[in-house]
C-alpha positions in Angstrom: 82.8 40.9 104.6 80.0 42.0 102.6 80.5 41.2 98.9 79.4 43.2 95.9 77.3 41.5 93.1 77.8 42.3 89.4 74.9 41.0 87.3 75.5 40.8 83.5 72.8 39.4 81.1 73.9 38.4 77.7 72.7 36.7 74.6 73.7 33.0 74.7 75.5 30.6 76.8 78.8 30.5 74.9 78.9 34.6 75.2 78.1 34.0 79.0 81.1 31.6 79.2 83.3 33.8 77.6 82.2 37.0 79.5 82.7 35.0 82.7 86.1 34.0 81.7 87.2 37.4 80.8 85.8 38.8 84.1 87.5 36.3 86.2 90.8 36.9 84.4 90.5 40.7 85.0 89.7 40.8 88.6 89.7 38.7 91.9 86.1 37.6 91.8 84.0 34.4 92.0 81.0 33.6 90.1 77.5 32.5 91.4 75.8 29.9 89.1 74.5 31.2 85.7 70.9 31.8 85.2 69.0 31.5 81.9 65.8 32.9 80.7 64.0 32.3 77.2 61.8 35.4 76.7 58.4 35.4 74.9 60.3 37.2 71.8 63.1 34.7 71.7 62.7 34.2 68.0 63.4 38.0 67.4 66.5 38.0 69.5 70.1 37.7 68.1 70.3 34.5 70.3 67.0 33.1 71.8 68.4 32.4 75.3 69.5 35.1 77.8 72.1 34.0 80.4 73.0 36.1 83.4 76.6 35.8 84.8 76.7 36.8 88.4 80.3 38.1 89.7 80.8 38.4 93.5 83.8 40.2 95.2 84.9 43.6 96.3 83.1 46.5 94.7 86.4 47.4 92.7 87.0 43.7 91.7 83.3 43.4 90.7 83.5 46.8 88.7 86.6 45.3 86.8 85.1 42.1 86.1 82.1 43.6 84.9 84.0 46.0 82.6 86.0 43.0 81.0 82.9 40.8 80.9 80.8 43.4 79.2 83.4 44.2 76.7 83.8 40.6 75.6 80.0 40.2 75.5 79.8 43.1 73.2 82.4 41.7 70.9 80.2 38.6 70.5 76.5 38.6 70.8 75.7 41.5 73.1 74.6 42.6 76.4 71.1 42.9 77.4 71.4 44.4 81.0 73.9 45.1 83.7 74.1 46.3 87.2 76.3 46.1 90.3 74.8 45.9 93.7 77.4 47.2 96.2 75.9 45.6 99.3 73.2 43.2 98.4 70.8 42.4 101.3 70.7 38.7 102.6 67.6 37.9 100.8 69.0 39.2 97.5 72.2 37.1 98.2 70.0 34.1 98.3 68.2 35.0 95.1 71.7 35.3 93.4 72.2 31.6 94.1 69.0 30.5 92.1 69.2 29.4 88.5 66.9 27.8 85.9 69.4 25.4 84.4 68.5 22.7 86.7 64.9 23.0 85.6 63.2 21.4 82.5 
């Protein structure tokens, strides 16, 4: 079965954990590893670290998880970007597993 992917980029690691928790409680989804990005304009952002939460599951489940995760993130530090890919290609699926938390 092909799984949809929901990608939710938020400000800060705490916000990412809260958004992931809300999304997982709202729907039958699983998480890929979080990813991080410290953009060049980090000092002008509400929180200097961007974190991407990645939900996987059926399209309906990912939509519900994204809605809950986005609502939680907006109540905290905010959402940078969001997108749902209904049927990611195999190569896109591989990219979803990458993360920068393991890198210095």
